C-alpha positions in Angstrom: 3.8 -18.4 15.5 2.7 -14.9 16.8 2.2 -13.6 20.3 0.2 -10.4 21.0 -0.3 -8.2 24.0 -2.3 -5.1 24.7 -1.1 -2.5 27.2 -3.5 -0.6 29.5 -3.3 2.5 27.3 -4.4 0.5 24.3 -1.0 0.1 22.6 -0.6 -3.3 21.0 2.5 -5.3 20.5 2.8 -8.4 18.3 6.0 -10.5 18.0 7.3 -13.5 16.1 10.3 -15.5 17.5 12.6 -16.4 14.6 15.7 -17.8 16.4 17.5 -18.8 13.2 18.0 -15.2 12.3 20.7 -12.7 13.5 18.6 -9.6 13.1 15.5 -8.0 14.6 13.0 -6.0 12.5 10.8 -3.5 14.3 7.9 -1.6 12.7 5.6 0.9 14.3 2.2 0.9 12.5 0.0 4.0 13.0 -3.6 4.0 11.9 -3.5 7.1 9.8 -2.9 8.0 6.2 -4.5 10.0 3.4 -8.0 8.5 4.0 -8.0 10.2 7.4 -7.4 13.7 6.0 -9.8 16.5 5.3 -9.5 17.9 1.8 -7.5 20.9 3.1 -5.2 18.4 4.9 -4.4 16.4 1.8 -0.8 15.1 2.2 -0.4 15.9 5.8 0.1 12.3 7.0 2.9 12.0 4.4 4.4 15.4 5.3 4.5 14.4 9.0 6.2 11.2 8.2 9.0 13.2 6.5 9.3 15.6 9.5 9.8 12.8 12.0 13.1 12.0 10.4 14.3 15.6 10.7 15.1 15.7 14.4 14.0 14.9 17.9 14.7 16.4 21.3 17.7 14.1 21.9 18.7 13.8 18.3 18.1 17.3 16.9 19.2 16.7 13.3 18.3 14.3 10.5 22.0 13.3 10.4 22.0 12.2 14.1 18.9 10.0 13.5 20.3 8.4 10.4 23.8 7.9 11.8 22.5 6.2 14.9 21.1 3.4 12.8 23.4 3.4 9.9 26.4 3.5 12.3 25.5 -0.1 13.3 24.7 -1.3 9.8 21.0 -1.0 10.3 18.2 0.1 8.0 15.7 2.9 8.9 12.7 3.8 6.8 9.2 5.2 6.8 6.2 4.9 4.5 2.8 6.5 4.3 -0.2 4.9 2.5 -3.9 5.5 2.4 -4.8 3.7 5.6 -1.5 3.3 7.5 1.8 5.0 8.3 4.8 2.8 9.1 8.2 3.5 10.7 10.6 0.5 10.5 14.1 -0.4 11.5 16.1 -3.6 11.0 19.3 -4.1 13.0 21.5 -6.9 14.3 20.0 -8.5 17.4 22.5 -6.8 19.8 21.4 -3.3 18.6 17.6 -3.8 19.1 17.6 -1.5 22.2 19.1 1.3 20.0 16.5 0.7 17.2 13.7 0.8 19.7 15.0 4.0 21.3 15.3 5.8 17.9 11.9 4.8 16.7 10.2 5.8 20.0 12.1 9.0 20.1 10.9 9.9 16.5 7.2 9.3 17.1 7.0 10.7 20.6 9.5 13.6 20.7 9.9 15.1 17.2 11.2 18.6 17.1 9.3 19.7 13.9 11.6 22.8 13.8 10.0 25.6 11.7 13.1 25.8 9.6 12.8 22.0 8.8 9.1 22.4 8.1 10.0 24.9 5.4 12.8 22.8 3.9 10.7 19.7 3.9 7.8 21.5 2.3 10.1 22.2 -0.7 11.3 18.6 -0.7 7.7 17.2 -0.8 6.7 19.7 -3.6 9.7 18.4 -5.6 8.4 14.9 -5.0 5.0 15.9 -6.4 6.7 17.4 -9.4 8.7 14.2 -9.9 5.4 12.2 -9.9 3.9 14.5 -12.5 7.1 14.2 -14.7 6.8 10.4 -14.7 3.8 9.3 -16.8 3.8 5.9 -15.2 3.5 7.5 -11.7 0.9 9.9 -13.0 -1.4 7.3 -14.4 -1.3 5.4 -11.0 -2.5 8.6 -9.3 -5.0 9.3 -12.1 -6.7 5.9 -11.9 -7.5 6.5 -8.2 -9.0 9.8 -9.0 -11.2 8.2 -11.7 -12.4 5.4 -9.5 -13.0 7.5 -6.4 -13.5 11.1 -7.5 -13.7 14.0 -5.0 -13.0 11.9 -2.0 -10.1 11.0 0.3 -9.5 7.5 -1.2 -9.0 9.0 -4.7 -6.3 11.6 -3.6 -2.6 11.2 -4.0 -1.1 10.2 -0.7 1.5 13.0 -1.1 -1.3 15.6 -1.4 -1.4 18.6 -3.7 1.0 21.5 -4.1 -1.5 24.0 -2.7 -2.2 22.0 0.4 1.5 21.2 1.1 2.2 25.0 0.8 -0.4 25.6 3.5 1.1 23.3 6.1 2.7 24.7 9.2 4.1 23.5 12.5 0.8 24.0 14.3 -1.2 21.9 11.8 1.4 19.1 11.9 1.5 19.1 15.7 -2.3 19.0 16.0 -2.6 16.1 13.6 0.2 14.2 15.2 -1.4 14.6 18.7 -4.7 13.4 17.3 -3.7 10.4 15.2 -0.5 9.2 16.9 -2.2 7.7 19.9 -1.4 4.5 21.8 -4.8 3.0 20.9 -4.1 3.6 17.3 -0.6 2.1 17.3 0.8 -1.4 16.9 4.5 -2.4 17.5 5.4 -5.4 15.3 8.7 -7.1 16.0 10.3 -10.2 14.5 13.6 -11.9 14.8 15.9 -13.6 17.3 13.9 -12.5 20.4 11.9 -13.6 23.4 8.4 -12.1 23.6 8.5 -11.4 27.3 11.8 -9.6 27.1 10.8 -7.5 24.1 7.4 -6.6 25.7 9.1 -5.4 28.8 11.5 -3.2 26.8 8.6 -1.7 24.8 6.6 -1.1 27.9 9.4 0.8 29.5 10.1 2.8 26.4 6.4 3.8 25.9 5.5 4.4 29.6 3.4 7.5 30.2 2.1 7.7 26.6 -1.6 8.7 26.7 -4.0 9.9 24.1 -7.6 10.1 23.1 -9.4 8.4 20.3 -8.1 9.4 16.8 -10.2 10.6 13.9 -11.9 7.9 11.8 -11.1 7.5 8.1 -13.4 8.9 5.5 -15.5 6.0 4.1 -15.6 5.4 0.4 -18.4 6.9 -1.7 -19.4 4.6 -4.5 -21.6 6.4 -7.0 -20.4 4.7 -10.2 -23.2 3.6 -12.5 -21.3 3.4 -15.8 -17.7 3.3 -17.3 -15.4 6.1 -16.5 -12.5 7.5 -18.5 -9.9 10.2 -18.0 -7.1 11.1 -20.4 -4.1 13.3 -19.6 -2.7 14.4 -22.9 1.1 14.9 -23.0 3.9 14.4 -25.6 5.3 11.1 -24.3 6.8 8.3 -26.4 4.5 5.7 -24.8 0.9 5.8 -23.8 0.5 4.6 -20.2 -2.9 3.2 -19.2 -4.6 1.7 -16.2 -7.8 -0.2 -16.7 -9.5 -1.0 -13.3 -12.6 -2.2 -11.5 -13.5 -1.9 -7.9 -12.3 -4.9 -6.0 -12.9 -6.4 -2.6 -12.2 -5.1 0.9 -9.5 -6.5 3.2 -12.3 -8.2 5.2 -14.3 -9.7 2.3 -14.5 -13.5 2.4 -13.6 -13.7 -1.3 -10.5 -11.5 -1.2 -8.1 -14.5 -1.5 -10.1 -15.8 -4.5 -9.6 -12.4 -6.2 -5.9 -12.5 -5.3 -5.5 -15.9 -6.9 -7.5 -14.7 -10.0 -5.0 -11.8 -10.2 -2.0 -14.2 -10.2 -3.5 -15.9 -13.3 -4.4 -12.7 -15.0 -1.2 -10.6 -14.6 1.4 -11.6 -12.1 4.7 -12.9 -13.6 5.9 -13.8 -17.0 3.6 -16.8 -17.3 0.4 -14.8 -16.6 -2.3 -14.5 -19.2 -1.7 -10.8 -19.9 2.0 -11.2 -20.3 1.7 -14.2 -22.6 -1.1 -12.7 -24.7 -0.1 -9.0 -24.9 3.7 -9.2 -24.8 4.8 -12.7 -26.0 2.1 -13.4 -28.5 1.2 -10.0 -29.9 4.3 -7.9 -29.0 2.2 -4.9 -28.0 3.9 -3.9 -24.7 7.1 -4.3 -22.8 5.4 -4.0 -19.4 1.9 -5.3 -18.7 0.7 -6.6 -15.4 -2.1 -6.5 -12.9 -2.4 -5.8 -9.2 -4.9 -6.0 -6.4 -5.5 -3.5 -3.6 -7.6 -4.2 -0.5 -8.9 -1.4 1.7 -11.0 -1.5 4.8 -14.3 -0.9 2.9 -13.4 -1.5 -0.8 -10.7 -2.5 -3.1 -9.3 -2.3 -6.6 -8.2 -4.6 -9.4 -5.9 -2.7 -11.8 -4.2 -3.6 -15.1 -1.3 -1.5 -16.2 0.3 -1.3 -19.7 2.8 1.0 -21.4 2.3 0.9 -25.1 2.8 2.6 -28.5 0.0 5.2 -28.6 -1.0 3.9 -32.0 -1.6 0.4 -30.5 -3.4 1.6 -27.3 -6.8 0.6 -28.7 -5.5 -2.9 -29.5 -4.1 -3.3 -25.9 -7.3 -2.2 -24.3 -9.3 -4.7 -26.4 -6.9 -7.4 -25.5 -7.1 -6.7 -21.8 -10.9 -6.7 -21.9 -10.9 -10.0 -23.8 -8.8 -11.6 -21.0 -11.3 -10.3 -18.3 -14.2 -11.6 -20.3 -12.6 -15.1 -20.6 -12.6 -15.4 -16.8 -16.4 -14.9 -16.9 -17.0 -17.3 -19.8 -14.6 -20.2 -19.3 -13.6 -22.0 -16.0 -9.9 -21.9 -15.3 -8.3 -25.2 -16.0 -7.2 -27.5 -13.2 -3.6 -27.2 -14.4 -3.7 -23.4 -14.5 -5.3 -23.2 -11.1 -2.7 -25.5 -9.5 0.1 -23.4 -11.0 -1.5 -20.2 -9.6 -1.8 -21.8 -6.1 1.8 -23.0 -6.1 3.0 -19.6 -7.3 1.0 -17.9 -4.5 2.2 -20.3 -1.8 5.8 -20.2 -3.0 6.0 -16.4 -3.0 4.4 -16.4 0.5 6.8 -18.9 1.9 9.8 -17.1 0.5 8.6 -13.7 1.9 8.1 -15.1 5.4 11.7 -16.1 5.8 12.6 -12.4 6.2 12.0 -10.6 9.4 11.0 -7.5 7.6 8.2 -9.3 5.7 7.0 -10.9 8.9 6.6 -7.6 10.8 4.7 -6.3 7.8 2.4 -9.3 7.8 1.7 -9.1 11.5 1.5 -5.4 12.0 -0.8 -4.6 9.1 -3.3 -7.3 10.0 -3.3 -6.5 13.7 -3.8 -2.8 13.1 -6.4 -2.9 10.2 -8.2 -6.2 11.0 -7.7 -6.8 14.7 -6.5 -10.3 14.1 -3.7 -12.1 12.4 -4.1 -15.0 10.0 -1.1 -17.4 10.1 0.6 -18.5 6.9 -0.8 -22.0 7.3 -4.4 -20.5 7.6 -3.9 -18.5 4.4 -2.5 -21.5 2.6 -5.5 -23.6 3.7 -7.8 -20.9 2.2 -5.9 -20.8 -1.0 -6.0 -24.6 -1.4 -9.8 -24.6 -1.0 -10.3 -22.2 -3.9 -12.0 -23.8 -6.9 -12.4 -22.9 -10.6 -16.0 -22.2 -9.9 -15.0 -19.7 -7.2 -12.8 -17.8 -9.6 -15.6 -17.6 -12.2 -18.1 -16.5 -9.7 -15.9 -13.6 -8.5 -15.0 -12.6 -12.0 -18.6 -12.4 -13.0 -19.4 -10.2 -10.0 -16.6 -7.7 -10.5 -15.7 -7.7 -14.2 -18.8 -5.8 -15.4 -19.2 -2.9 -17.8 -20.7 -0.4 -15.4 -17.7 -0.8 -13.1 -14.9 -0.2 -15.6 -12.6 2.8 -15.2 -9.8 3.8 -17.6 -7.0 6.3 -17.0 -4.5 7.2 -19.8 -1.5 9.4 -20.1 0.2 10.2 -23.4 -0.3 11.7 -26.8 -3.9 10.6 -27.1 -6.5 12.8 -28.7 -9.6 10.7 -29.6 -11.1 10.3 -26.2 -14.5 9.1 -27.6 -12.8 6.2 -29.4 -11.4 4.8 -26.1 -14.7 5.4 -24.3 -16.5 3.2 -26.8 -14.2 0.3 -26.0 -15.3 0.1 -22.3 -17.7 -2.8 -22.6 -17.7 -6.3 -21.1 
């Protein structure tokens, strides 16, 4: 299903031939993000991602870059996360050479004009203000700070206002040269293509690109020995909360078991959290759970937006659901439903070229290997109720609980006393 190739300079390319489609999706994965930044560089990966859309040597304005792709009906985007930065483009098959040219132009020949640096600084600061104005975004940032305090993994990907204000062209250029290296880059391409032809085009476009080894990410520091709590008091209508425990890394053999457990816990309108907290008790409009896997750790997080007066009830209800996984094996019917949900969502995603490049590129960059959909389905099918209970007992423990809350909440001690499993 996938073909890979590594060029002499270390650049990797992975392709998936999908002849039934009329489009080609291309994504360039760079092994850099907020986990690679020193404290004084917080937000620099994200800032550079913004700058690369602001002009190149051959397309000196943001308008020329966007019009090149939008002028043929394509979609151009970028994203920065904690461990990876991605530049992606989706176009009709006939316009792939243009998409490749634009993406390569952006990452290899950005202008980073000082005037654009100043303008984009203001834009990113407004983005930070927007996050702070939205309590739901704020609690997402806050839970990371609670789980991983005073370290790179716990920082907001966008950085802080004081660090963003310190960035200049020289800092950005130095970081770009260090991290944007061929050995730290994966081209992921899917659609109506032939691997050999695409590889030749990428090789021609990237010829002459050299670079040394990039900086490594800052490893997680896990010093948690008891429950943690942080409350950001503000006059909102709702209280927004995230209750979390450290999860499993992207390389952990039990990571798919935890993913399946999460489906049962809080994915979809038939999940336990949704049925218990929204449908049965009417305590929240939005309640769900999600899993994050990083290179050396992970997180399992439950979110809820609730009436501040009912926040205590919701926290108790969430903890009850976590405890149930430890005490009672999941029934065969519920396990089967979760497996079919997981497989079905995976199959639907993988019909889209954009999802396929994400699947291939992230695995190749971060893990150095790509599991096929069939291999993952085989792993999922093998999960037992005993597996779920074993993983739940290992990670749902009192001393690993973290709680972040945003809203009109004053009695901090009352919430701290609830954090028991």
